[in-house]
C-alpha positions, -999 to 999 in steps of 0.1 A, spaced: -770 -471 -635 -759 -434 -638 -745 -423 -672 -711 -407 -675 -727 -373 -677 -747 -379 -645 -716 -392 -626 -695 -362 -637 -721 -335 -629 -735 -351 -598 -738 -324 -571 -728 -296 -595 -759 -289 -616 -796 -294 -614 -814 -326 -623 -830 -308 -652 -796 -298 -666 -783 -334 -662 -813 -346 -681 -807 -322 -709 -770 -333 -711 -781 -370 -713 -806 -361 -740 -780 -342 -760 -757 -371 -758 -784 -394 -771 -793 -371 -800 -758 -367 -811 -753 -405 -811 -786 -409 -831 -778 -383 -858 -740 -389 -861 -740 -418 -885 -760 -398 -910 -744 -363 -909 -711 -368 -890 -715 -343 -861 -684 -355 -843 -657 -380 -851 -665 -417 -848 -636 -421 -823 -651 -395 -799 -687 -407 -799 -680 -429 -769 -664 -400 -750 -689 -373 -757 -688 -359 -722 -651 -357 -718 -643 -347 -753 -672 -324 -762 -696 -316 -734 -672 -307 -706 -649 -290 -731 -678 -268 -742 -692 -261 -707 -660 -244 -695 -666 -215 -720 -698 -206 -703 -682 -205 -668 -653 -185 -681 -675 -159 -697 -697 -153 -667 -724 -142 -691 -755 -126 -675 -771 -109 -705 -765 -97 -741 -759 -116 -773 -738 -147 -776 -729 -159 -811 -715 -193 -816 -697 -198 -850 -696 -231 -868 -719 -248 -843 -720 -281 -861 -730 -308 -836 -739 -282 -809 -705 -279 -793 -702 -255 -777 -735 -238 -787 -761 -262 -774 -741 -269 -742 -739 -231 -735 -777 -229 -742 -783 -257 -717 -763 -240 -690 -779 -206 -697 -813 -222 -692 -802 -240 -661 -786 -209 -646 -815 -186 -656 -793 -164 -678 -813 -139 -698 -791 -138 -729 -798 -143 -766 -779 -171 -783 -774 -175 -820 -759 -207 -835 -743 -201 -870 -738 -231 -892 -733 -232 -930 -743 -269 -934 -781 -272 -938 -782 -308 -924 -764 -297 -893 -788 -268 -889 -817 -293 -891 -800 -312 -862 -794 -280 -842 -831 -270 -846 -844 -304 -837 -821 -307 -807 -830 -273 -794 -867 -282 -798 -863 -315 -778 -841 -298 -752 -866 -269 -748 -839 -243 -756 -846 -208 -769 -819 -204 -795 -817 -190 -830 -801 -211 -857 -786 -192 -887 -779 -212 -918 -752 -189 -933 -715 -188 -941 -698 -168 -914 -682 -143 -938 -716 -137 -956 -737 -132 -924 -744 -95 -916 -723 -83 -886 -737 -97 -854 -723 -72 -829 -721 -100 -803 -712 -94 -767 -697 -130 -766 -683 -150 -795 -672 -186 -795 -659 -211 -820 -646 -246 -814 -626 -268 -838 -635 -244 -866 -604 -227 -880 -570 -212 -873 -568 -183 -848 -558 -160 -876 -591 -168 -894 -610 -166 -861 -597 -131 -855 -611 -121 -889 -645 -136 -880 -644 -118 -846 -635 -85 -863 -667 -89 -883 -691 -102 -857 -679 -91 -822 -691 -59 -806 -664 -33 -799 -664 -42 -762 -671 -79 -767 -651 -110 -757 -643 -140 -778 -636 -175 -764 -617 -200 -786 -607 -235 -773 -574 -245 -788 -552 -276 -786 -515 -282 -780 -504 -257 -807 -522 -228 -792 -490 -208 -786 -479 -212 -822 -513 -201 -834 -512 -170 -812 -478 -160 -827 -491 -166 -863 -522 -145 -856 -502 -116 -843 -487 -111 -877 -520 -98 -889 -539 -89 -857 -535 -72 -824 -556 -83 -794 -557 -85 -756 -552 -121 -746 -558 -142 -716 -549 -179 -717 -570 -202 -695 -558 -238 -690 -583 -263 -703 -599 -287 -678 -601 -314 -704 -565 -316 -717 -534 -306 -698 -517 -291 -729 -548 -273 -743 -562 -239 -735 -591 -215 -739 -580 -183 -755 -600 -152 -743 -596 -123 -767 -607 -87 -766 -600 -55 -786 -592 -75 -818 -579 -52 -845 -562 -57 -879 -525 -46 -879 
């Protein structure tokens, strides 16, 4: 019997990518009781709530090279999902997963090993990490857009692009962030929730 991931990706990705998604799903379920990678309510819906939501960032970015930095990687969403897609698509880019919780870093490293993914895991607080000069930056369910702009100001390259998934309040978060920051913005409708969006930001500057 096909898993939810296999049914959803059937015909869209390679068998190897499908297998990695299934393994990631298993690893999250195995580790979650000990270190709370995702909410208990969403464990049964990992594909819809986390994997698919993360995958859309990779496709929006159209990344072919450079450095991608994922902030607050936690349970690997979106970082490990992006890494799986990079490997499946043959993308020659460097990916760094930044996480301040040492236990979650242990999960990320073990998951990357079992998934055969070439990623760097950085156990640092975002504001204490040396500037990354990333070409692509992502953060999911991490902080307000105002705070994310500050992180991007520190870690995004001058011509880089940030991708931040946001929920139903995304428009209000944009207005709040504009009190302190200026940026070029594109809003992409989320494929996982009709009221959510992926915010694509460039040229982020403090007012």
